[in-house]
LUMKE-579958 format. One record per residue (C-alpha): residue in three letters; x, y, z. Coordinates in nm, 4 decimals, padded with zeros to 6 digits. Example, Ala and Ser with C-alpha at 12.3 -4.5 7.8 and 13.67 -1.06 7.14 Angstrom:
2
<vexro><rest>ALA</rest><X>01.2300</X><Y>-00.4500</Y><Z>00.7800</Z></vexro>
<vexro><rest>SER</rest><X>01.3670</X><Y>-00.1060</Y><Z>00.7140</Z></vexro>
END
This chain:
205
<vexro><rest>MET</rest><X>-02.6749</X><Y>-01.6965</Y><Z>00.9468</Z></vexro>
<vexro><rest>PRO</rest><X>-02.7295</X><Y>-01.4283</Y><Z>00.6808</Z></vexro>
<vexro><rest>PRO</rest><X>-02.9829</X><Y>-01.4986</Y><Z>00.4085</Z></vexro>
<vexro><rest>PRO</rest><X>-02.8399</X><Y>-01.6709</Y><Z>00.1008</Z></vexro>
<vexro><rest>GLY</rest><X>-02.6929</X><Y>-01.4292</Y><Z>-00.1490</Z></vexro>
<vexro><rest>VAL</rest><X>-02.6425</X><Y>-01.1407</Y><Z>00.0954</Z></vexro>
<vexro><rest>HIS</rest><X>-02.2710</X><Y>-01.2049</Y><Z>00.1200</Z></vexro>
<vexro><rest>PRO</rest><X>-02.1667</X><Y>-01.3754</Y><Z>-00.2061</Z></vexro>
<vexro><rest>THR</rest><X>-01.8490</X><Y>-01.5774</Y><Z>-00.1974</Z></vexro>
<vexro><rest>THR</rest><X>-01.5674</X><Y>-01.4586</Y><Z>-00.4240</Z></vexro>
<vexro><rest>HIS</rest><X>-01.3189</X><Y>-01.7358</Y><Z>-00.3497</Z></vexro>
<vexro><rest>PRO</rest><X>-01.3839</X><Y>-02.0926</Y><Z>-00.2347</Z></vexro>
<vexro><rest>GLU</rest><X>-01.1158</X><Y>-02.0806</Y><Z>00.0366</Z></vexro>
<vexro><rest>VAL</rest><X>-01.1169</X><Y>-01.7186</Y><Z>00.1461</Z></vexro>
<vexro><rest>ASP</rest><X>-01.4232</X><Y>-01.7292</Y><Z>00.3707</Z></vexro>
<vexro><rest>ASP</rest><X>-01.3061</X><Y>-02.0435</Y><Z>00.5474</Z></vexro>
<vexro><rest>GLY</rest><X>-01.2506</X><Y>-01.9297</Y><Z>00.9048</Z></vexro>
<vexro><rest>SER</rest><X>-01.0277</X><Y>-02.2227</Y><Z>00.9957</Z></vexro>
<vexro><rest>THR</rest><X>-00.7051</X><Y>-02.0270</Y><Z>00.9406</Z></vexro>
<vexro><rest>THR</rest><X>-00.6014</X><Y>-01.8362</Y><Z>01.2510</Z></vexro>
<vexro><rest>VAL</rest><X>-00.4673</X><Y>-01.4853</Y><Z>01.2544</Z></vexro>
<vexro><rest>ALA</rest><X>-00.1494</X><Y>-01.6114</Y><Z>01.4146</Z></vexro>
<vexro><rest>ASP</rest><X>-00.0881</X><Y>-01.8512</Y><Z>01.1279</Z></vexro>
<vexro><rest>THR</rest><X>-00.1590</X><Y>-01.5805</Y><Z>00.8741</Z></vexro>
<vexro><rest>TYR</rest><X>00.0750</X><Y>-01.3253</Y><Z>01.0311</Z></vexro>
<vexro><rest>ASP</rest><X>00.3770</X><Y>-01.5319</Y><Z>01.1268</Z></vexro>
<vexro><rest>MET</rest><X>00.6291</X><Y>-01.2766</Y><Z>01.0007</Z></vexro>
<vexro><rest>THR</rest><X>00.9385</X><Y>-01.3807</Y><Z>00.8098</Z></vexro>
<vexro><rest>ALA</rest><X>01.2600</X><Y>-01.1996</Y><Z>00.7225</Z></vexro>
<vexro><rest>THR</rest><X>01.1054</X><Y>-01.1286</Y><Z>00.3817</Z></vexro>
<vexro><rest>ASP</rest><X>00.8110</X><Y>-00.9507</Y><Z>00.5459</Z></vexro>
<vexro><rest>TYR</rest><X>01.0449</X><Y>-00.7268</Y><Z>00.7431</Z></vexro>
<vexro><rest>ALA</rest><X>01.2520</X><Y>-00.6547</Y><Z>00.4315</Z></vexro>
<vexro><rest>ILE</rest><X>00.9406</X><Y>-00.5555</Y><Z>00.2346</Z></vexro>
<vexro><rest>ASP</rest><X>00.8205</X><Y>-00.3119</Y><Z>00.5007</Z></vexro>
<vexro><rest>ILE</rest><X>01.1655</X><Y>-00.1584</Y><Z>00.5435</Z></vexro>
<vexro><rest>SER</rest><X>01.2019</X><Y>-00.1245</Y><Z>00.1653</Z></vexro>
<vexro><rest>LEU</rest><X>00.8708</X><Y>00.0606</Y><Z>00.1392</Z></vexro>
<vexro><rest>ILE</rest><X>00.9759</X><Y>00.3034</Y><Z>00.4125</Z></vexro>
<vexro><rest>ALA</rest><X>01.3149</X><Y>00.3560</Y><Z>00.2468</Z></vexro>
<vexro><rest>VAL</rest><X>01.1508</X><Y>00.4405</Y><Z>-00.0877</Z></vexro>
<vexro><rest>VAL</rest><X>01.0104</X><Y>00.7659</Y><Z>00.0490</Z></vexro>
<vexro><rest>LEU</rest><X>01.2857</X><Y>00.8430</Y><Z>00.2977</Z></vexro>
<vexro><rest>LEU</rest><X>01.5259</X><Y>00.8544</Y><Z>00.0008</Z></vexro>
<vexro><rest>GLN</rest><X>01.3209</X><Y>01.1425</Y><Z>-00.1350</Z></vexro>
<vexro><rest>VAL</rest><X>01.3589</X><Y>01.3482</Y><Z>00.1821</Z></vexro>
<vexro><rest>ARG</rest><X>01.6918</X><Y>01.4725</Y><Z>00.0432</Z></vexro>
<vexro><rest>GLY</rest><X>01.5400</X><Y>01.5132</Y><Z>-00.3030</Z></vexro>
<vexro><rest>ARG</rest><X>01.5452</X><Y>01.2799</Y><Z>-00.5999</Z></vexro>
<vexro><rest>ARG</rest><X>01.4762</X><Y>01.2958</Y><Z>-00.9719</Z></vexro>
<vexro><rest>LEU</rest><X>01.1460</X><Y>01.1373</Y><Z>-01.0691</Z></vexro>
<vexro><rest>THR</rest><X>01.2123</X><Y>00.8495</Y><Z>-01.3047</Z></vexro>
<vexro><rest>THR</rest><X>01.0192</X><Y>00.5485</Y><Z>-01.4200</Z></vexro>
<vexro><rest>ARG</rest><X>01.1990</X><Y>00.3353</Y><Z>-01.1640</Z></vexro>
<vexro><rest>SER</rest><X>01.1543</X><Y>00.5691</Y><Z>-00.8672</Z></vexro>
<vexro><rest>LEU</rest><X>00.7839</X><Y>00.6118</Y><Z>-00.9440</Z></vexro>
<vexro><rest>LEU</rest><X>00.7023</X><Y>00.2472</Y><Z>-01.0014</Z></vexro>
<vexro><rest>LEU</rest><X>00.9247</X><Y>00.0816</Y><Z>-00.7405</Z></vexro>
<vexro><rest>PRO</rest><X>00.6668</X><Y>00.1010</Y><Z>-00.4564</Z></vexro>
<vexro><rest>VAL</rest><X>00.3974</X><Y>-00.0299</Y><Z>-00.6919</Z></vexro>
<vexro><rest>ALA</rest><X>00.6209</X><Y>-00.3197</Y><Z>-00.7959</Z></vexro>
<vexro><rest>ILE</rest><X>00.6896</X><Y>-00.4092</Y><Z>-00.4317</Z></vexro>
<vexro><rest>VAL</rest><X>00.3232</X><Y>-00.4183</Y><Z>-00.3299</Z></vexro>
<vexro><rest>ALA</rest><X>00.2292</X><Y>-00.6007</Y><Z>-00.6501</Z></vexro>
<vexro><rest>TRP</rest><X>00.4785</X><Y>-00.8731</Y><Z>-00.5594</Z></vexro>
<vexro><rest>VAL</rest><X>00.3323</X><Y>-00.8924</Y><Z>-00.2082</Z></vexro>
<vexro><rest>ALA</rest><X>-00.0195</X><Y>-00.9195</Y><Z>-00.3506</Z></vexro>
<vexro><rest>ALA</rest><X>00.0840</X><Y>-01.1968</Y><Z>-00.5899</Z></vexro>
<vexro><rest>LYS</rest><X>00.2398</X><Y>-01.3892</Y><Z>-00.3023</Z></vexro>
<vexro><rest>TYR</rest><X>-00.0174</X><Y>-01.3431</Y><Z>-00.0255</Z></vexro>
<vexro><rest>LEU</rest><X>-00.3519</X><Y>-01.2238</Y><Z>-00.1627</Z></vexro>
<vexro><rest>ARG</rest><X>-00.5795</X><Y>-01.5198</Y><Z>-00.2307</Z></vexro>
<vexro><rest>GLY</rest><X>-00.9073</X><Y>-01.3362</Y><Z>-00.2708</Z></vexro>
<vexro><rest>ILE</rest><X>-01.1384</X><Y>-01.0788</Y><Z>-00.1164</Z></vexro>
<vexro><rest>PRO</rest><X>-01.3732</X><Y>-01.2243</Y><Z>00.1458</Z></vexro>
<vexro><rest>THR</rest><X>-01.7222</X><Y>-01.0769</Y><Z>00.1639</Z></vexro>
<vexro><rest>ALA</rest><X>-01.8976</X><Y>-01.2542</Y><Z>00.4521</Z></vexro>
<vexro><rest>GLY</rest><X>-02.0073</X><Y>-01.0578</Y><Z>00.7553</Z></vexro>
<vexro><rest>ASN</rest><X>-01.8178</X><Y>-00.7292</Y><Z>00.7796</Z></vexro>
<vexro><rest>ASP</rest><X>-01.5116</X><Y>-00.8604</Y><Z>00.5954</Z></vexro>
<vexro><rest>LEU</rest><X>-01.5748</X><Y>-00.6427</Y><Z>00.2916</Z></vexro>
<vexro><rest>VAL</rest><X>-01.6314</X><Y>-00.3359</Y><Z>00.5122</Z></vexro>
<vexro><rest>LEU</rest><X>-01.2895</X><Y>-00.3911</Y><Z>00.6669</Z></vexro>
<vexro><rest>VAL</rest><X>-01.1246</X><Y>-00.4363</Y><Z>00.3265</Z></vexro>
<vexro><rest>VAL</rest><X>-01.2868</X><Y>-00.1283</Y><Z>00.1725</Z></vexro>
<vexro><rest>SER</rest><X>-01.2121</X><Y>00.0872</Y><Z>00.4778</Z></vexro>
<vexro><rest>CYS</rest><X>-00.8442</X><Y>-00.0059</Y><Z>00.4821</Z></vexro>
<vexro><rest>THR</rest><X>-00.8139</X><Y>00.0395</Y><Z>00.1064</Z></vexro>
<vexro><rest>ALA</rest><X>-00.9712</X><Y>00.3856</Y><Z>00.1299</Z></vexro>
<vexro><rest>ALA</rest><X>-00.7328</X><Y>00.4762</Y><Z>00.4125</Z></vexro>
<vexro><rest>GLY</rest><X>-00.4390</X><Y>00.3683</Y><Z>00.1966</Z></vexro>
<vexro><rest>VAL</rest><X>-00.5598</X><Y>00.5752</Y><Z>-00.0996</Z></vexro>
<vexro><rest>LEU</rest><X>-00.6018</X><Y>00.8791</Y><Z>00.1266</Z></vexro>
<vexro><rest>LEU</rest><X>-00.2545</X><Y>00.8429</Y><Z>00.2770</Z></vexro>
<vexro><rest>GLY</rest><X>-00.0942</X><Y>00.7920</Y><Z>-00.0641</Z></vexro>
<vexro><rest>THR</rest><X>-00.2746</X><Y>01.0913</Y><Z>-00.2116</Z></vexro>
<vexro><rest>LEU</rest><X>-00.1718</X><Y>01.3181</Y><Z>00.0754</Z></vexro>
<vexro><rest>CYS</rest><X>00.1843</X><Y>01.1894</Y><Z>00.0558</Z></vexro>
<vexro><rest>GLY</rest><X>00.1955</X><Y>01.2803</Y><Z>-00.3134</Z></vexro>
<vexro><rest>LEU</rest><X>00.0400</X><Y>01.6221</Y><Z>-00.2556</Z></vexro>
<vexro><rest>PHE</rest><X>00.2794</X><Y>01.7128</Y><Z>00.0243</Z></vexro>
<vexro><rest>THR</rest><X>00.5835</X><Y>01.6117</Y><Z>-00.1795</Z></vexro>
<vexro><rest>THR</rest><X>00.7455</X><Y>01.9082</Y><Z>-00.3512</Z></vexro>
<vexro><rest>VAL</rest><X>00.7784</X><Y>01.8518</Y><Z>-00.7267</Z></vexro>
<vexro><rest>THR</rest><X>00.9897</X><Y>02.0981</Y><Z>-00.9241</Z></vexro>
<vexro><rest>ALA</rest><X>01.1298</X><Y>02.1170</Y><Z>-01.2758</Z></vexro>
<vexro><rest>GLY</rest><X>01.4957</X><Y>02.0177</Y><Z>-01.2695</Z></vexro>
<vexro><rest>GLU</rest><X>01.7544</X><Y>02.0350</Y><Z>-01.5444</Z></vexro>
<vexro><rest>ARG</rest><X>01.7215</X><Y>01.6631</Y><Z>-01.6118</Z></vexro>
<vexro><rest>GLY</rest><X>01.3507</X><Y>01.6327</Y><Z>-01.5468</Z></vexro>
<vexro><rest>PRO</rest><X>01.1039</X><Y>01.6608</Y><Z>-01.2585</Z></vexro>
<vexro><rest>PHE</rest><X>01.2616</X><Y>01.6574</Y><Z>-00.9136</Z></vexro>
<vexro><rest>ALA</rest><X>01.0766</X><Y>01.5388</Y><Z>-00.6026</Z></vexro>
<vexro><rest>LYS</rest><X>01.1539</X><Y>01.6241</Y><Z>-00.2436</Z></vexro>
<vexro><rest>ALA</rest><X>00.9429</X><Y>01.4677</Y><Z>00.0310</Z></vexro>
<vexro><rest>GLY</rest><X>00.8951</X><Y>01.6972</Y><Z>00.3278</Z></vexro>
<vexro><rest>ALA</rest><X>00.8528</X><Y>01.5770</Y><Z>00.6839</Z></vexro>
<vexro><rest>LEU</rest><X>00.4744</X><Y>01.5585</Y><Z>00.6480</Z></vexro>
<vexro><rest>ALA</rest><X>00.4852</X><Y>01.3553</Y><Z>00.3256</Z></vexro>
<vexro><rest>ALA</rest><X>00.7418</X><Y>01.1145</Y><Z>00.4682</Z></vexro>
<vexro><rest>GLY</rest><X>00.5493</X><Y>01.0922</Y><Z>00.7934</Z></vexro>
<vexro><rest>LEU</rest><X>00.2244</X><Y>01.0054</Y><Z>00.6188</Z></vexro>
<vexro><rest>TRP</rest><X>00.3933</X><Y>00.7285</Y><Z>00.4211</Z></vexro>
<vexro><rest>VAL</rest><X>00.5627</X><Y>00.5904</Y><Z>00.7325</Z></vexro>
<vexro><rest>VAL</rest><X>00.2284</X><Y>00.5988</Y><Z>00.9173</Z></vexro>
<vexro><rest>GLY</rest><X>00.0753</X><Y>00.3767</Y><Z>00.6498</Z></vexro>
<vexro><rest>VAL</rest><X>00.3614</X><Y>00.1280</Y><Z>00.6307</Z></vexro>
<vexro><rest>GLY</rest><X>00.4278</X><Y>00.1469</Y><Z>01.0055</Z></vexro>
<vexro><rest>THR</rest><X>00.0651</X><Y>00.0732</Y><Z>01.0912</Z></vexro>
<vexro><rest>ARG</rest><X>00.0715</X><Y>-00.2441</Y><Z>00.8845</Z></vexro>
<vexro><rest>LEU</rest><X>00.4068</X><Y>-00.3475</Y><Z>01.0315</Z></vexro>
<vexro><rest>ALA</rest><X>00.2829</X><Y>-00.2819</Y><Z>01.3863</Z></vexro>
<vexro><rest>PHE</rest><X>-00.0277</X><Y>-00.4924</Y><Z>01.3231</Z></vexro>
<vexro><rest>GLN</rest><X>00.1801</X><Y>-00.7791</Y><Z>01.1865</Z></vexro>
<vexro><rest>LEU</rest><X>00.4145</X><Y>-00.7661</Y><Z>01.4859</Z></vexro>
<vexro><rest>TYR</rest><X>00.1234</X><Y>-00.7519</Y><Z>01.7284</Z></vexro>
<vexro><rest>ALA</rest><X>-00.0519</X><Y>-01.0452</Y><Z>01.5619</Z></vexro>
<vexro><rest>SER</rest><X>00.2682</X><Y>-01.2508</Y><Z>01.5509</Z></vexro>
<vexro><rest>TYR</rest><X>00.3795</X><Y>-01.1834</Y><Z>01.9077</Z></vexro>
<vexro><rest>GLY</rest><X>00.0878</X><Y>-01.2195</Y><Z>02.1454</Z></vexro>
<vexro><rest>GLY</rest><X>-00.1951</X><Y>-01.0211</Y><Z>01.9901</Z></vexro>
<vexro><rest>ALA</rest><X>-00.3666</X><Y>-01.2927</Y><Z>01.7865</Z></vexro>
<vexro><rest>THR</rest><X>-00.6186</X><Y>-01.3735</Y><Z>02.0613</Z></vexro>
<vexro><rest>ALA</rest><X>-00.7188</X><Y>-01.0094</Y><Z>02.1022</Z></vexro>
<vexro><rest>ILE</rest><X>-00.7509</X><Y>-00.9681</Y><Z>01.7257</Z></vexro>
<vexro><rest>GLY</rest><X>-00.9660</X><Y>-01.2818</Y><Z>01.7190</Z></vexro>
<vexro><rest>ARG</rest><X>-01.1961</X><Y>-01.1371</Y><Z>01.9874</Z></vexro>
<vexro><rest>PHE</rest><X>-01.2205</X><Y>-00.8076</Y><Z>01.7977</Z></vexro>
<vexro><rest>SER</rest><X>-01.3020</X><Y>-00.9947</Y><Z>01.4777</Z></vexro>
<vexro><rest>ALA</rest><X>-01.5747</X><Y>-01.1980</Y><Z>01.6472</Z></vexro>
<vexro><rest>ALA</rest><X>-01.7261</X><Y>-00.8876</Y><Z>01.8085</Z></vexro>
<vexro><rest>HIS</rest><X>-01.7350</X><Y>-00.6997</Y><Z>01.4778</Z></vexro>
<vexro><rest>ASP</rest><X>-01.8452</X><Y>-00.9879</Y><Z>01.2540</Z></vexro>
<vexro><rest>ILE</rest><X>-01.5127</X><Y>-01.0212</Y><Z>01.0722</Z></vexro>
<vexro><rest>THR</rest><X>-01.5359</X><Y>-01.3849</Y><Z>00.9781</Z></vexro>
<vexro><rest>SER</rest><X>-01.1964</X><Y>-01.4670</Y><Z>00.8268</Z></vexro>
<vexro><rest>SER</rest><X>-00.8306</X><Y>-01.3970</Y><Z>00.8955</Z></vexro>
<vexro><rest>GLU</rest><X>-00.8012</X><Y>-01.3597</Y><Z>00.5181</Z></vexro>
<vexro><rest>ALA</rest><X>-01.0054</X><Y>-01.0409</Y><Z>00.5523</Z></vexro>
<vexro><rest>TRP</rest><X>-00.7149</X><Y>-00.8873</Y><Z>00.7471</Z></vexro>
<vexro><rest>VAL</rest><X>-00.4689</X><Y>-01.0078</Y><Z>00.4853</Z></vexro>
<vexro><rest>ALA</rest><X>-00.6719</X><Y>-00.8573</Y><Z>00.2006</Z></vexro>
<vexro><rest>ALA</rest><X>-00.7331</X><Y>-00.5353</Y><Z>00.3928</Z></vexro>
<vexro><rest>LEU</rest><X>-00.3655</X><Y>-00.4718</Y><Z>00.4671</Z></vexro>
<vexro><rest>ILE</rest><X>-00.2436</X><Y>-00.5673</Y><Z>00.1195</Z></vexro>
<vexro><rest>LEU</rest><X>-00.5057</X><Y>-00.3571</Y><Z>-00.0595</Z></vexro>
<vexro><rest>MET</rest><X>-00.4285</X><Y>-00.0694</Y><Z>00.1763</Z></vexro>
<vexro><rest>ALA</rest><X>-00.0645</X><Y>-00.0901</Y><Z>00.0656</Z></vexro>
<vexro><rest>ILE</rest><X>-00.1626</X><Y>-00.1124</Y><Z>-00.3017</Z></vexro>
<vexro><rest>GLY</rest><X>-00.3978</X><Y>00.1836</Y><Z>-00.2690</Z></vexro>
<vexro><rest>GLU</rest><X>-00.1303</X><Y>00.3902</Y><Z>-00.0955</Z></vexro>
<vexro><rest>ALA</rest><X>00.1374</X><Y>00.3097</Y><Z>-00.3535</Z></vexro>
<vexro><rest>LEU</rest><X>-00.0870</X><Y>00.3638</Y><Z>-00.6565</Z></vexro>
<vexro><rest>ALA</rest><X>-00.2320</X><Y>00.6899</Y><Z>-00.5243</Z></vexro>
<vexro><rest>ARG</rest><X>00.1100</X><Y>00.8360</Y><Z>-00.4437</Z></vexro>
<vexro><rest>THR</rest><X>00.2497</X><Y>00.7298</Y><Z>-00.7814</Z></vexro>
<vexro><rest>GLY</rest><X>-00.0502</X><Y>00.8707</Y><Z>-00.9673</Z></vexro>
<vexro><rest>VAL</rest><X>-00.0352</X><Y>01.2069</Y><Z>-00.7897</Z></vexro>
<vexro><rest>LEU</rest><X>00.3399</X><Y>01.2452</Y><Z>-00.8442</Z></vexro>
<vexro><rest>ALA</rest><X>00.3156</X><Y>01.1448</Y><Z>-01.2108</Z></vexro>
<vexro><rest>ALA</rest><X>00.0322</X><Y>01.3925</Y><Z>-01.2694</Z></vexro>
<vexro><rest>ARG</rest><X>00.2211</X><Y>01.6746</Y><Z>-01.0978</Z></vexro>
<vexro><rest>ALA</rest><X>00.5383</X><Y>01.5944</Y><Z>-01.2938</Z></vexro>
<vexro><rest>HIS</rest><X>00.3364</X><Y>01.6072</Y><Z>-01.6165</Z></vexro>
<vexro><rest>ARG</rest><X>00.1905</X><Y>01.9480</Y><Z>-01.5313</Z></vexro>
<vexro><rest>ILE</rest><X>00.5279</X><Y>02.1141</Y><Z>-01.4704</Z></vexro>
<vexro><rest>ALA</rest><X>00.6958</X><Y>01.9664</Y><Z>-01.7782</Z></vexro>
<vexro><rest>PRO</rest><X>00.7223</X><Y>02.2057</Y><Z>-02.0764</Z></vexro>
<vexro><rest>SER</rest><X>00.4659</X><Y>02.1267</Y><Z>-02.3438</Z></vexro>
<vexro><rest>HIS</rest><X>00.7315</X><Y>02.0302</Y><Z>-02.6008</Z></vexro>
<vexro><rest>VAL</rest><X>00.8710</X><Y>01.7580</Y><Z>-02.3741</Z></vexro>
<vexro><rest>ARG</rest><X>00.5456</X><Y>01.6182</Y><Z>-02.2391</Z></vexro>
<vexro><rest>THR</rest><X>00.6136</X><Y>01.2664</Y><Z>-02.3516</Z></vexro>
<vexro><rest>PRO</rest><X>00.6452</X><Y>00.9744</Y><Z>-02.1091</Z></vexro>
<vexro><rest>ALA</rest><X>01.0159</X><Y>00.9431</Y><Z>-02.1875</Z></vexro>
<vexro><rest>ALA</rest><X>01.0963</X><Y>01.3101</Y><Z>-02.1381</Z></vexro>
<vexro><rest>MET</rest><X>00.8654</X><Y>01.3550</Y><Z>-01.8430</Z></vexro>
<vexro><rest>ILE</rest><X>01.0157</X><Y>01.0900</Y><Z>-01.6147</Z></vexro>
<vexro><rest>GLY</rest><X>01.3570</X><Y>01.0353</Y><Z>-01.7591</Z></vexro>
<vexro><rest>VAL</rest><X>01.3120</X><Y>00.7258</Y><Z>-01.9737</Z></vexro>
<vexro><rest>GLY</rest><X>01.6176</X><Y>00.6667</Y><Z>-02.1865</Z></vexro>
<vexro><rest>GLY</rest><X>01.8377</X><Y>00.8607</Y><Z>-01.9503</Z></vexro>
<vexro><rest>ASN</rest><X>02.0158</X><Y>00.7695</Y><Z>-01.6337</Z></vexro>
<vexro><rest>LEU</rest><X>01.7605</X><Y>00.6091</Y><Z>-01.4020</Z></vexro>
<vexro><rest>ASP</rest><X>01.8053</X><Y>00.7346</Y><Z>-01.0486</Z></vexro>
END
């Protein structure tokens, strides 16, 4: 056992290893709908789309809802926190690259975003990786994930939950932040207000 205080507990139930990975990742129709919705958000921009408040914040709203429903805390025992931080960092990196590789131009009605193949691919990699893990855990992979967890001192199935959710949050927030910053830079100085920059008060695409 680690010395007291080395791995402080952040939630009274999170570090309880009694919950199995299979129980945690029994996918529902809602889970599938969420993952498909996140993929569709960026695929819609492949053809080009005006950046509005709704289009920017929709992915953030989706992952925030997921976090509110499933995230119960951030476990810190063993290498749980390492897993969580690593996945979160990966999500931030993917979201940042997705935002950078999306073309943002000044349109007649405001900033216009067009996601190229690389930007869309990076986003799909992030969402697809989480979906693949959930499918694997739900349909035969729980034992292998349990062995991996034991071998790498991941003490709780909740660590996987937190890692995947925070990865999604990091990806969505990073992409939104990059796109919003780029839209702000290309907007003329006399219309650099939140409403003018992303179409508030106009027709929300």
